[in-house]
C-alpha positions in Angstrom: 0.0 0.0 0.0 1.9 3.0 -1.2 -0.7 5.7 -2.1 -1.0 8.7 0.1 -4.0 10.5 0.9 -5.3 13.0 3.4 -8.7 12.0 5.0 -11.7 13.9 3.6 -13.0 16.1 6.4 -16.1 17.8 5.0 -18.5 15.7 3.0 -20.3 17.1 0.0 -23.6 16.2 1.4 -25.1 19.1 3.4 -27.9 17.2 5.1 -28.0 13.7 6.4 -30.2 12.6 9.3 -32.2 15.8 9.5 -33.7 15.5 6.0 -35.4 12.2 6.8 -36.6 13.3 10.2 -38.0 16.6 8.9 -39.7 15.1 5.8 -41.4 12.5 8.0 -42.6 15.3 10.2 -44.0 17.1 7.2 -45.6 14.0 5.9 -47.3 13.5 9.3 -48.6 17.0 9.4 -49.5 17.2 5.8 -50.6 13.8 4.4 -50.0 13.4 0.7 -47.5 16.3 0.6 -49.5 18.1 -2.1 -49.6 21.8 -3.0 -52.3 22.7 -0.3 -49.9 21.2 2.3 -47.1 23.5 1.1 -49.4 26.4 1.3 -50.4 25.5 4.9 -46.7 25.1 5.8 -46.0 28.5 4.3 -48.7 30.0 6.4 -47.2 28.5 9.5 -43.8 29.6 8.6 -45.0 33.1 7.8 -46.6 33.3 11.2 -43.2 32.7 12.8 -43.3 28.9 13.5 -39.6 28.1 13.6 -40.0 24.4 12.8 -42.2 25.2 9.9 -39.6 27.7 8.6 -36.9 25.1 8.9 -39.0 22.4 7.2 -39.9 24.8 4.4 -36.3 25.5 3.9 -35.6 21.8 3.6 -38.3 21.5 1.0 -36.9 24.3 -1.1 -33.4 23.0 -0.7 -34.3 19.5 -1.8 -37.0 20.4 -4.3 -39.5 18.2 -2.4 -43.1 19.3 -3.0 -41.8 22.6 -4.5 -39.4 23.6 -7.2 -35.8 23.6 -5.9 -34.8 27.1 -5.0 -31.6 27.6 -2.9 -32.4 31.3 -2.4 -35.7 30.5 -0.8 -34.1 27.7 1.2 -31.5 30.1 2.5 -34.3 32.6 3.3 -36.3 30.2 5.4 -33.2 28.6 7.1 -32.2 32.1 8.1 -35.5 32.8 9.7 -35.4 29.5 11.6 -31.7 29.9 12.5 -32.4 33.3 14.0 -34.9 31.7 16.3 -32.3 29.2 17.4 -33.1 26.1 15.5 -29.8 24.2 15.5 -30.6 22.2 12.4 -31.3 25.4 10.5 -28.1 27.0 11.7 -26.1 24.0 10.6 -27.7 24.0 7.1 -27.3 27.7 6.7 -23.6 27.3 7.6 -23.4 24.6 5.0 -25.0 26.9 2.3 -22.4 29.6 3.1 -19.7 27.0 3.0 -20.7 25.7 -0.4 -21.9 28.9 -1.9 -25.4 27.6 -2.5 -28.1 30.3 -2.8 -25.5 32.8 -1.5 -22.0 34.0 -2.2 -19.5 31.6 -0.6 -18.4 32.9 2.7 -16.3 30.7 5.1 -16.6 33.3 7.9 -20.4 33.2 7.9 -20.3 29.4 7.5 -18.1 29.2 10.6 -20.4 31.6 12.5 -23.6 29.6 11.9 -22.0 26.2 12.2 -20.5 27.2 15.6 -23.9 28.4 16.8 -25.4 25.0 15.9 -22.5 23.0 17.3 -22.7 24.9 20.7 -26.3 23.6 21.0 -24.9 20.1 20.8 -26.0 19.3 17.2 -23.7 16.5 16.2 -23.7 17.2 12.4 -22.6 20.8 13.1 -19.9 19.6 15.5 -18.7 17.3 12.7 -18.6 20.1 10.2 -17.0 22.5 12.6 -14.2 19.9 13.2 -13.7 19.8 9.5 -13.4 23.6 9.3 -10.7 23.6 12.0 -8.9 20.7 10.3 -8.8 22.4 6.9 -8.4 25.9 8.1 -11.5 27.2 6.3 -12.9 30.4 7.8 -10.5 30.1 10.7 -6.8 29.4 11.4 -6.1 25.7 11.1 -6.1 24.0 14.5 -5.9 20.2 14.8 -6.5 20.2 18.5 -9.8 22.1 18.0 -10.7 19.7 15.2 -10.1 16.8 17.6 -12.3 18.5 20.2 -15.2 18.9 17.9 -14.9 15.6 16.1 -14.9 14.0 19.6 -18.1 15.7 20.6 -19.8 14.5 17.4 -18.3 11.1 17.6 -19.6 10.6 21.1 -23.1 11.2 19.6 -22.4 8.3 17.1 -21.8 10.6 14.2 -20.1 8.0 11.9 -18.2 10.5 9.7 -16.8 12.2 12.8 -15.8 8.9 14.3 -13.9 8.0 11.1 -12.2 11.4 11.0 -11.3 11.1 14.6 -9.8 7.7 13.9 -7.8 9.3 11.2 -6.4 11.9 13.5 -5.3 9.3 16.0 -3.8 7.3 13.2 -1.7 10.2 11.9 -1.1 11.9 15.3 -2.7 15.2 14.1 -3.7 17.3 17.1 -3.3 14.3 19.4 -0.6 11.8 20.3 -0.5 9.1 17.7 -2.4 6.0 18.9 -3.2 3.2 16.6 -5.4 1.5 19.2 -7.7 4.5 19.5 -7.7 4.8 15.7 -8.8 1.2 15.5 -11.5 1.9 18.1 -13.0 4.9 16.3 -12.7 3.3 12.8 -14.5 0.2 14.1 -17.4 2.3 15.6 -17.9 4.1 12.3 -17.5 1.0 10.2 -20.1 -0.9 12.2 -22.5 2.0 11.3 -21.8 1.2 7.6 -19.5 4.2 6.9 -17.6 3.1 3.7 -14.5 5.2 4.4 -14.2 3.8 7.9 -14.6 0.3 6.6 -11.7 0.9 4.2 -9.6 2.4 6.9 -10.3 -0.5 9.2 -9.3 -2.8 6.4 -6.0 -0.9 6.1 -5.3 -1.2 9.8 -5.7 -4.9 9.7 -3.7 -5.1 6.4 -0.8 -3.2 8.0 -1.2 -4.6 11.5 -1.1 -1.2 13.2 -2.9 -1.2 16.6 -3.9 -4.7 16.1 -2.4 -8.1 15.0 -2.0 -8.2 11.2 -5.0 -10.1 9.8 -5.4 -10.3 6.0 -8.7 -12.1 6.4 -10.3 -9.2 8.3 -8.6 -6.7 5.9 -10.3 -8.5 3.0 -13.6 -8.5 4.8 -13.7 -4.8 5.5 -12.2 -3.8 2.1 -15.0 -5.8 0.5 -17.7 -4.2 2.5 -16.5 -0.7 1.5 -15.8 -1.7 -2.1 -19.3 -2.9 -2.5 -20.5 0.5 -1.4 -18.5 2.0 -4.2 -15.5 3.3 -2.2 -12.7 3.8 -4.7 -9.9 3.4 -2.2 -11.3 0.1 -0.9 -11.8 -1.1 -4.5 -8.2 -0.3 -5.2 -7.0 -2.0 -2.0 -9.2 -5.0 -2.7 -7.6 -5.3 -6.1 -4.2 -5.4 -4.5 -5.3 -8.3 -2.2 -6.3 -10.3 -5.3 -3.2 -9.3 -7.2 -0.9 -10.4 -4.4 -3.0 -13.3 -3.2 -3.3 -12.0 0.4 -5.5 -14.4 2.3 -7.3 -15.2 -1.0 -6.3 -17.2 -4.0 -4.3 -15.0 -6.4 -6.7 -13.9 -9.1 -5.5 -11.4 -11.8 -8.9 -11.1 -13.4 -10.6 -10.1 -10.1 -7.8 -7.7 -9.4 -8.3 -6.2 -12.8 -12.0 -5.9 -12.2 -11.6 -4.0 -8.9 -8.8 -1.8 -10.2 -11.0 -0.9 -13.1 -13.9 0.2 -10.8 -11.6 2.3 -8.8 -9.7 3.7 -11.8 -12.9 4.9 -13.4 -13.5 6.9 -10.2 -10.1 8.6 -10.6 -8.1 6.6 -8.1 -4.5 7.2 -9.0 -3.1 4.0 -7.5 -5.7 1.8 -9.3 -5.0 3.6 -12.5 -1.3 2.9 -12.2 -1.9 -0.7 -11.3 -4.3 -1.1 -14.2 -1.6 0.4 -16.5 0.8 -2.2 -15.3 -1.6 -5.1 -15.9 -2.2 -3.9 -19.4 1.5 -3.6 -19.9 2.3 -7.1 -18.6 -0.9 -8.8 -19.9 -2.0 -9.9 -16.4 -5.7 -10.6 -16.1 -6.3 -8.9 -19.4 -4.9 -9.1 -23.0 -1.7 -7.1 -23.3 -2.4 -3.6 -24.6 0.4 -1.0 -24.7 -1.9 1.8 -25.7 -4.2 1.3 -22.7 -1.1 0.8 -20.5 0.1 4.2 -21.5 -3.4 5.8 -21.2 -4.0 4.6 -17.6 -0.4 5.4 -16.5 -0.8 8.9 -18.0 -4.0 9.4 -16.0 -2.3 8.5 -12.7 1.0 10.3 -13.0 -0.3 13.9 -13.1 -2.2 13.2 -9.9 1.2 12.9 -8.2 1.3 9.2 -7.8 5.0 8.5 -7.6 5.0 4.9 -9.0 3.1 6.1 -12.1 5.5 8.9 -12.6 8.4 6.5 -12.4 6.6 4.1 -14.8 5.9 6.8 -17.3 9.5 7.8 -17.1 10.5 4.2 -18.0 8.1 4.1 -20.9 9.4 7.3 -22.4 13.0 6.3 -21.8 12.7 2.8 -23.3 10.2 3.8 -26.0 7.8 1.2 -24.7 4.1 2.0 -25.4 5.1 5.4 -26.7 7.8 6.9 -29.0 11.1 7.2 -27.2 11.5 10.7 -25.7 14.4 11.3 -23.3 13.3 14.8 -22.4 9.9 13.5 -21.2 11.6 10.6 -19.5 13.8 13.1 -17.6 10.7 15.1 -16.7 8.8 12.2 -15.1 11.9 10.7 -13.4 12.5 14.1 -11.9 8.9 14.3 -10.5 9.3 10.8 -8.9 12.8 11.5 -7.7 11.6 14.6 -5.8 9.1 12.4 -4.0 11.9 10.1 -2.9 11.7 7.3 -5.5 15.3 5.8 -5.4 15.2 4.1 -8.8 14.0 7.3 -10.4 16.8 9.2 -8.7 19.3 6.7 -10.0 18.0 6.8 -13.5 18.0 10.6 -13.4 21.6 10.5 -12.4 22.4 8.2 -15.4 20.6 10.5 -17.8 22.6 13.5 -16.6 25.8 11.4 -16.8 25.1 10.4 -20.4 23.5 13.7 -21.5 20.2 12.0 -22.5 17.4 14.6 -22.9 19.6 17.1 -21.2 23.1 18.6 -21.4 25.7 16.3 -19.7 26.3 17.5 -16.2 28.5 15.5 -13.8 27.5 17.5 -10.8 23.8 16.8 -11.3 24.6 13.2 -12.1 26.6 12.7 -8.9 24.0 14.6 -6.9 21.2 12.2 -7.9 23.5 9.3 -7.6 24.3 10.2 -4.0 20.6 10.7 -3.2 19.7 7.4 -4.7 22.5 5.7 -2.7 21.2 7.1 0.6 17.6 6.1 -0.3 18.7 2.6 -1.4 21.2 2.1 1.4 24.2 1.2 -0.8 26.7 2.8 -3.1 26.0 2.4 -6.8 28.5 1.8 -9.7 27.3 5.1 -11.1 28.5 7.1 -8.0 31.8 5.2 -7.9 32.4 6.0 -11.6 31.5 9.6 -11.3 33.7 10.2 -8.3 36.7 9.0 -10.3 35.9 11.5 -13.1 35.1 14.6 -11.0 37.3 17.3 -9.3 37.1 17.8 -5.6 35.2 21.1 -6.2 32.6 19.3 -8.3 32.2 16.6 -5.8 31.7 19.2 -3.0 29.1 21.1 -5.0 27.2 17.8 -5.7 27.3 16.8 -2.1 25.9 20.2 -1.0 23.0 19.9 -3.5 22.3 16.3 -2.5 22.1 17.3 1.2 19.6 20.0 0.4 17.3 17.5 -1.5 17.7 14.9 1.3 16.8 17.5 3.9 13.6 18.4 2.0 12.7 14.8 1.6 13.0 14.3 5.4 10.6 17.3 6.0 8.2 15.9 3.4 5.0 14.7 5.3 4.4 11.0 5.0 0.6 11.0 4.9 -1.0 7.5 5.2 -3.6 6.5 2.7 -6.5 6.6 5.2 -9.7 8.4 4.1 
């Protein structure tokens, strides 16, 4: 598992539990939910009934019983919010956050979401945690994010539980604790949260906070994958590709990689490219191998960048192009890929796609040696050809790159 990803902190869906509750309330008050019922609700809302104002806002937001109208939804949510209805305050905050029916305004989103969260509304507490995590409308503060996620998680908000698990997993705003990450991922996963199910699968896959168990990893990846979670589909593909607690099956691996790749998952796209290149689980097809690798590499997926460099260097799947090979090797090298670093050094040494430069060649050779833990023939050869001044310059440049790689955050692939 090599793909990196930051957990998603603010879901695109504005309303979750409140929609069902409110619409059931409306249905009870207004059987049939026809136009006369809307008129009756409007009368109540116009008379200052806060719940009616909130429910009317929901109807306009969703387009249920009325034509969808974000402006009117915002208008009625505002009226209810000013009367202290926590759900309305949360939804109004969401509209400002997303810029629906109003100009996007993170400050106002924060204001209304905070009002709702302080009333104990779990969905608002979850959203507020996300705003602190991402630094939207307020200075980024992981400790505050943990505080608000915890409040929502204690009320069984599954998305907050998942995100709280992610913070314990990474040690963001809290001491890293894989056991607590496992605890919160499990709570959310048992509620059916697909991201948490994938994360739980990852924990069992890696054996962090729990004894490594490929069987349970497979179980949780499958649950999430069947809900359409791209990361889980990609991880499940790896299980079948490598035969982890399941019979190795290239065709099933190809199937799951395809599902994830079509959703834009960079790791799956790269793996799909490799399968087309090698003809595993599918008929060999260089054109498709190049296509999928090219989709993955621009997303920053280091292995795809390296593979694309290889393709351009060798002229495999594509016309040979040293300058493009150099470009993609460089991208992978700056992310710490040792083989890309070594190949980059070779290209500078030979002057392939770039003017010959012994200092750059030795710089990348040294960096690759440190990453790989051994001295290469390239570095030995270069040292014999260079002056002391050149060697000193290369060493200085290499140290700068290595220092930057040490500072580079290693973000786990949790969601």
